[in-house]
N, C-alpha and C positions, 0 to 999 in steps of 0.2 A: 333341513340346518343347509344353507350351503357353507362349502368349505372355503377356507381362507385362500385367496389369490396369492400363491408363492409369488409371481412377479409385484405384484401389492406391496406384499410382506418384505422383499429385497429392497424396493423403493424408499419405503418406509425408514429400515435399516441403515441405508445409506444417508439418509436427510438426517437422522436422530445424530449419526457419526459425526457427520460437519458440524450440526450444530452445538456438539460435546466440546468439539476443539475450539469455539470461537466464543464459547459463552461460560463463565465459572459456574457450573450448574450446583457447585459445592456450597457456594454461596448465596443460591437464589436467583441466579441471573436469566433472563429468557430472552430470545429471539426479538429483536426488535421489530414491532408488528409495523407492517407498512401502512400508513395512513392519506386519508383521502384530503388533509390538510398539511401534507408538509411541503416544503419549499420549492420541489420541483415536480411538475406532471407526471403522471403514470405514463410508459412509454419514452418519456422522454432521455435525450443521448446519456446526462448522467447517471439516469438510474439503470439503463441498460449495461453501460460499462461497469457500473460495481456492484451490477449483481450477479458478476461471473464469479465464482470463486477462486477457479486456477488461474484464469489471466490477472485477477487482482490480487492472489498469491505470488506469482511471479514478479509482477510490476510494482508491487510492493518491497519485496527483498531490493529488486533492482533501486528503486528509490533509496533505501538504507543505504545502498552502497555508495551511492552518489550523495548522501547528506551527510557521512560520515568523513567525507573529503574537504569539509568545512569546519575549520577549528572551532569556531564558534558552537556551531551545531552537536559537532563530538564531545566538546568539553562539557556542556550541559549534559548529555549524557551520560559521561563518565562521571561528573559531580553529584549528579542528584538524580540518579534513578541505581535500580538494581538490575541494571541489565546484562551484567555478566552470569547473573544466577539466576534471572526470571526471565529470559527474552522471552519465550513461550506469553510469559504475563502482558508483556508492554506489547508485542504484536498484537494480543488479542483486544486490548484496551484501544489501542489503535484501530483497528477493524470496528471494533463498536462504535465509535466516533464517527468512523466515516458512514455506518449503517444510520445510525440516530439523523444524524443531517442531510443523509439524503433521501431517507424512505421515512422516518420519525415525524410526529406531528412536530408544526413548526414551533409549539411551546418548548416541546422537549429539545430539540434542537437548539433554541436559544439557551436553554439551560445548560446544554453541553457546553458550547462554546462560551459562553460564561465561566464555568469552571475550569476548562483548560486555559483563561486566559488570568483565571485568579492563579492558578500552578503556577504559568508561566512568568508571571510577577516576583514569584519567589528566586526563580532560576537566574541567578548573575554571580558571578565571580570574576577571577582573574585568570588569563590563559599564563602558560608556563614562560610567556617571553613580558609577562608583567601588565599587559592589556588588560583593559577590561572588557567582560562580554554580559551579554542579558539575552534571555530567550524572547524579549518584547522588541528587539531590535528588527524593523521594518524589513530591512535588509534580507537578514537570516531567514527569517518567515518566508521572505519570498524564494528563497533558492529551496526550503523545505517545500513550499506549494509546487512549484513549478518542477523540481525533478518527480513528485506524486503525479502530478496531472499529466506531466509527459510519459513517464514510463505505466503508468494506468491506462491509460489511450495506445501506448503502442505494444504494451503485451496483448490488449483485446485486438487489434489490428494483426499482430503476426499470428496468435490463436485460435481466434474466434472470428472475426468478420473483417477480412483484408480491404474488402470491395466497400467499408464504411465511406459514403458522400462527406467530401470534404465541407460542405455546411454542417452536417453534424458535428462532425469535428471540432468545428469551430464553437458551436452551439457548445459543447460539451467544456470547450476552457470557457466561455459567456457565463455557464452555471458554476461552474467549480469555484471562479471569481467572487462570488457571493459569499463562499465561505472563506475564502483566504482572506477577503478586505474585513470580514468581520472579525478575525485572528490577529489582525493589524498589519499584515505583510504589504508592502509597498517595494517595487511596482508589481502590478497585478495583470499578466497578460488577458487578451479578452478573445483572442484566434489563436490557432496553432502557430501561424507566422510572427504573432507577437511572444507568446510562449517559447521558441525555438530563439528567438532573437535576446528575450532575458535570460535563458539560458547560457547564451555566450557572453554576453556581459557579466554576469555572476561566477563565470567558470575563473576569471582572474582572482576571486578570492580564496581559491581552492590551495590547501596544501597537503603533499604529499608526507606522511608521518608514519613512524613505528606502531603509534596507538590507531591511528584508523587502519591499519593493514592488520594489525591483531583484532579487532573489531569485525572488520569487514571476515576473516578467519571463521571467527565465532559465530557469526549469522549465517556463513554458507556451512558450516560444518557441527552445528548445535544439531540436536537431535530429538523430536517428540516421540512419543508412544505409539505403538499400535499402526495402523494401516498408514496415518499419516507419515509416519517417520521411513516407511519404506519408500515411499514418491519422494521424500524430499529431498535427496541429491538430484532427482531429475529436474525437479522444479528449480532447485541452487542453480544449475548447468543452464536452464533456461535464462535465467535471470542473469547470469553474469555475459551471457550470450548478448542480451538487449543493451547494456549500458553501452556507453562511446568505449572506443579504441585508447582515447586518453585516461580515461577513467581506470581501464582495467590495468592500464601500465602504471600510473600512480598507485594502484593497490596491490601491483604485481600477479597480478591474476593473468591466467594464460586462456587467451582466447579458446573456447570450445571448439573441438574439431572431430575425433574420430567420436565423442560424446556425444557432438549436436544433434546425430540423427535421432539417436535410441532418447535421447532427452525430449526430443517435439515430439516424437510419436507417443509416448507414455503421456507428456504435459497434454497434447490435444486430445487424446484417450479418454483421460481421466476428466477432462473438461467437457468432452461430450457425455461421458456417463453420469457425470453430477447436472447436467443439464437436461437430462431425461429424468433424474431422481426428483428434481425439482420443477419439473414440468415447464419449463423455459425454452424459449427460444432465442436463436442469438440476434 
């Protein structure tokens, strides 16, 4: 009888550990199985970028920091979610939505988007200054989308594949635009240059507030248990380094200096390890 391969055992444990972080196994959640009937073809840019666990975690935190600077997005989170007490659950649900719309069967992707749209229809209220807000506002949804798309891709470029051709980067935005439009975002960029232009346009909607700074600290300093919690500070540093300097100023975050190098080493090392465990290639 052949002995178990210790390398394969280690690989399997790593994969199981990652899946436990992103799936609520207690309620029966299982990983989203990749489908041949997904919206996007295998090995297309969006599937490559969204497959990298570590760069998506870094880019996701960066996007959240930017989103909290939008008063409408911030208020929706504060009024309609248990973010302060269940940050991991919110991040896990977001990751699952990205997974099903990127890799899942198109029927499951449709159902996930319909579900989010129904939730967004209930998220509305009044800002502290008395003006109304709604999670269905196309301009707010555009900010949420463009921050995710830019930060996911930027984290991939920094930590995985710096030499990704511009044609593939533009294709990433064209693919991600399909999801954004189904969620009601407008404007929706289809190239990197368009995304950067939309980002600059919507920057004028942002505000530096005490609550935004408090949520930013919660995002960066909240801890999960186990190995994920041990590397979280390094990923948080990488996320802060990724966002533009004006956003760091608005959130009162210092640009990483001495901590930047060890953060990048740990982030890149963890990324390579998980790509090995999942048998992925950049």
